C-alpha positions, 0 to 999 in steps of 0.5 A: 184639271190635273194637267194644268201646271204640268210640263210637256216634253220638258219645255212646254208649261200648260197652263190654260184649256182653251179649248176641246173636242172628240179628238183632242184638247187644245192647251194655251202653254208656256215655251220655257226655253223661248219664254214665250205662249204657246198653243198646245194640242195634245190628243185624247186617249181613246180606250175603245180602239184597237193597237192598229186604230191608235196607231193610225191616229197618231199618225193622222196627227203627225201628219197634220203638222208636217201638213201644216209645217209645210205651209208657210204663210201669214194666213196659216197659223204656224206650226213650231213643234211636234212632241211626244206626251206619254207616248201620244203625238202633241202639236205646238203652235203659235198662239192666237188670243182672238175669237173664230168667225164662227165665234163672230156669227154665233146667234145667226149673226151676220157681217157686211158683203165687204168684211166678209170680202175681206176675211175671204182674202185671208182665207183664199191666200191661206187656200193657194199656199196650202195648195201651191205645198201639195195640201188639201186643208178639207175642213173650211169652216168658220170655227177655223177662221182666226180673226186676230189682231190688226185684221189678221186672218189666219186658217187653222187646225190642219187636223184632216189636211191630206198631202197629195201623193200620200196616203188618206189613213181612213178606212173605206167609206169614212169621211172626215170634216163637218157636214154643214161645209162638207162639198158634195163629191165628199158626201158622194164618197169621191176623192176632194181635190182643191175645189173641195175645199173652194165649196168649203169656202164659199159655204163660210161666205154663205153664212157669214153674210146670211146668218146660217149655212147654206144647206143646214137642215134639222139633222145631219141627215137631211143636210146631207142630202140636201148638199147634195141634191137640193137648191140653196135657200136664196141669198138676201144679204150678200150683195156684190158677193152672190155671183161669186158665193153662187158659182163657189157652190156649185155642185160639179166641182169643174163649174167652179172657180179657180182659187185665182178667180176667187181671189180676183171676184173678193178684191174688186168687192172689198174696197180697203175700208175699214175692217169692221169691228168684232163686237165686243161682247164676243171679243171677250169670251175667248176660245169657245168657238169649235172645240178642237181649233188652236187659238193659235198668236198674231205675228203681223197683219196679214191680210193683203192691201189690194191694188184698185179693184179689177173688173170682176172676173169675166164668166163668174156668174156666166158659167155652166152650173152642173145639176148632176148629182151621181149619187142614190138617195139613200147613200147621201142619207146614210153618209150624213149620219155624220153627226147624227145618231143612227139606230137600226131596226128590224122589218124582215120581210122575207118569206118564212122558208127564207128566214129559217135559211138565211136566204136572200129573197128575190124581188116581185116577177119582172112584171110590174105591179099594177097601180093600187088603188089610192096611188097614181103613176108618175114619171121621172122623165131625167132618170127614165123610171116610173113608179106609183105615188099616193094621192096626196104626196107632191114633188119636193124635188129633182135633179138629174139623178134623184126625185123626191115626194113627201106626204102632206105632213112633209115627215114621210117621203118616197126618195129615188136615186141613181148611180151610173155608172155603178159599183160592184155590187149594191151592198158594196156600195151600202157597206161603204156608207155603214163603213163611215156611220160606225168609224165615226159614230161607234157606239150609237150606229146599230144594223137591222139587216143588209142582204143581197138579193135580186130584184127583177133578175139583177143584183140588189141590196136591201137596208134598213135602218132608224134614224133620229131627227129632232123631235122624233124617230124615224126608220127607212129602208132601201133597196138598190139594183143594178148590175156591176159598171151599169146603172143603179137604182135606189128605191128609198122610203122613209118615215116616222119610227111610230108610223111605219106600219102605215107607212111601210107598204108606200115602200112595198108599192112603190118598188113592185110598181117600178119601172126603169 
């Protein structure tokens, strides 16, 4: 480890590497001026990035420091300094020699609801302080919650924080954050707000009591889809926290409680009793949680001592829950390539003449085809559409803006999504999603095709790709169509790549028999 012992900015001696991730390395360092330990976050060199991209990355890091520094609160990690090291910005923070909540929850471990409420009170105090300073965290998760000495709870790693009134520094379609804890509106490509942090807080509390994130699936793509359109697994161990967690995970941001309401509900659950003991084996593991998280050092216990619990917040259970999801299925799946691997292959169904000329194929005639043998016609009343489905395929889920059918193996699916109102053109919609996968995984994404076409005399786009699940490769095709500013429908089919020749005709049948 060649950097060990090196002096940074003439002041900070690198002592021990305590974390490493895609963005950078976190060191325990000695501040030789003030004779104290600090955590120093050092950016990695990114040789594949252009000069402009490097400049953006460095500015994002400086913004991280500025964002965190403006939030002065005992439940927020203290930023001491920002220095340059060989032209790269480094953030110097207080050092907290403590495990993260993620460390404690490894292997499906859980905590009692009272202890989770206590931790939640520290988190919500940090969130309220950040929001009051005009800062969104955008990556709240167990790995970014430090559990320090004396019961201190510290929210750290404002690496993707955004300050109100500043540019986002992300390319169109890019999402940054951890997919398991990313609010539905962020997956849909909408601008996050304070309630997005509260959804992530709810997902963190859910894992703490249940032992897993609320929407965890086998692949990131499936997880993002579940966040956008599926219900979460019912809670079995949340006890008095269940109503609060349920409303925090509302898909509609307007249906979530405020930070103040959340804090009151947490206080009502936590009686102020003894803090649960951190398992000694975990406490001794040291910094093995989120690699980009600085184990940054307690100055004083900071979880506030609550007054006698007030009555539970009125309306926490009774507020309206949103079920409408303005997102086509393919949007969710492609956006969920965060953390996954996408491989794009070719299956061009244009006519030979169209292939030679490069022209995009038009859709079948405006009159839908008859229902083929071996299929049945199904009606999605909430979408106002009908389409054929193979016999034996069953509906898996349905929301106001999406419906999914799966085959008997559970590996192949038909999904119909809707966006209302639509954007300028379906191909631009798909490009936005693709931009996200390229930015986050530039070496693993390859496009098969994304082309403009028409369908039923409407602007349309076709996108084909494959993706890898845990055990096998899948292939998918998506057709989006609809007028600009009107209603866009998306017809999506995915199946195991090894059996694509068998399942590809299903897409043709659904497409040709679709009415909306």
